[in-house]
C-alpha positions as CSV (number, residue, x, y, z in Angstrom):
1,M,0.0,0.0,0.0
2,C,1.4,3.4,-1.0
3,T,0.3,6.9,-0.1
4,K,0.1,9.9,-2.5
5,D,3.6,11.0,-1.5
6,K,5.0,7.6,-2.6
7,K,5.6,6.3,0.9
8,C,4.9,2.6,0.9
9,L,3.7,0.7,3.9
10,K,4.4,-3.0,4.3
11,E,1.3,-4.9,5.1
12,N,1.6,-7.0,8.3
13,K,0.3,-10.5,7.5
14,T,1.4,-12.2,10.7
15,G,1.8,-11.2,14.3
16,L,0.6,-7.9,15.9
17,K,1.7,-4.3,15.5
18,Q,4.1,-3.1,18.2
19,S,1.4,-0.8,19.7
20,D,-1.3,-3.4,19.8
21,S,-2.6,-3.8,23.4
22,R,-2.6,-7.6,23.0
23,S,1.1,-7.7,22.1
24,P,2.4,-8.0,25.7
25,I,-0.2,-10.7,26.6
26,L,0.7,-12.8,23.6
27,F,4.4,-12.3,24.2
28,N,4.1,-13.6,27.8
29,L,1.9,-16.5,26.8
30,A,4.4,-17.6,24.1
31,L,7.3,-17.4,26.4
32,Q,5.6,-19.0,29.4
33,K,6.4,-22.6,28.3
34,V,9.9,-21.7,27.2
35,I,10.7,-20.0,30.6
36,R,9.2,-22.9,32.6
37,S,11.3,-25.4,30.6
38,I,14.6,-23.7,31.6
39,K,16.8,-25.5,34.0
40,T,17.5,-23.1,36.9
41,G,21.1,-22.9,37.8
42,P,23.0,-21.5,40.8
43,S,23.5,-18.1,39.1
44,G,20.9,-15.4,38.8
45,I,18.9,-13.5,41.4
46,K,17.7,-15.1,44.6
47,I,14.3,-13.9,45.8
48,G,13.1,-15.8,48.9
49,K,13.9,-19.4,48.3
50,Q,13.7,-19.2,44.5
51,Q,16.7,-18.6,42.2
52,L,15.6,-16.6,39.1
53,N,17.6,-16.5,35.9
54,V,14.9,-15.0,33.7
55,L,12.8,-11.9,34.5
56,T,9.9,-10.9,32.3
57,Y,7.7,-7.9,32.4
58,V,5.2,-6.8,29.8
59,N,7.2,-7.3,26.6
60,D,10.7,-7.4,28.0
61,C,12.9,-10.3,29.0
62,V,16.0,-10.0,31.1
63,L,18.5,-12.8,31.6
64,T,20.6,-12.8,34.8
65,G,23.8,-14.6,35.8
66,K,27.0,-14.4,37.8
67,N,29.0,-13.7,34.7
68,E,28.8,-13.3,30.9
69,I,29.4,-17.0,30.3
70,D,26.4,-18.0,32.5
71,I,24.2,-15.5,30.6
72,R,25.4,-16.8,27.2
73,Q,24.6,-20.4,28.2
74,L,21.2,-19.4,29.4
75,F,20.5,-17.5,26.2
76,I,21.5,-20.5,24.1
77,E,19.3,-22.7,26.2
78,I,16.3,-20.3,25.8
79,E,17.0,-20.1,22.0
80,N,17.0,-23.9,21.6
81,I,13.8,-24.3,23.7
82,A,12.0,-21.5,21.9
83,R,12.8,-23.0,18.5
84,K,11.0,-26.2,19.6
85,F,7.9,-24.0,20.1
86,G,8.3,-22.3,16.7
87,L,9.6,-19.0,18.2
88,H,12.6,-17.0,17.0
89,K,14.5,-14.0,18.2
90,N,14.5,-10.6,16.5
91,Q,18.2,-9.6,16.5
92,G,17.3,-6.0,15.8
93,K,15.5,-5.7,19.2
94,M,18.2,-7.2,21.3
95,F,20.9,-5.6,23.3
96,K,23.2,-6.3,26.3
97,T,24.3,-4.3,29.2
98,K,27.3,-4.7,31.5
């Protein structure tokens, strides 16, 4: 679809638009099985008696670990499990902090 000033918009045939109010709900539903399938290790954040390696809120996901190697291993595990459910990462929306 193109406008008068020749700006073309790509039609979204799958998924939801970023601003769709259902987007965070579907994101969490899709990741719920993936996150529950992860083997919890000794690294991460301890809250009460639980050790947490993955924190999710709305449409964000944070991986935690004692060091970069732990986080990389966790990322690979999540990526492998997600593939089994037909999910893939969007490299353009990913970043890391130190």
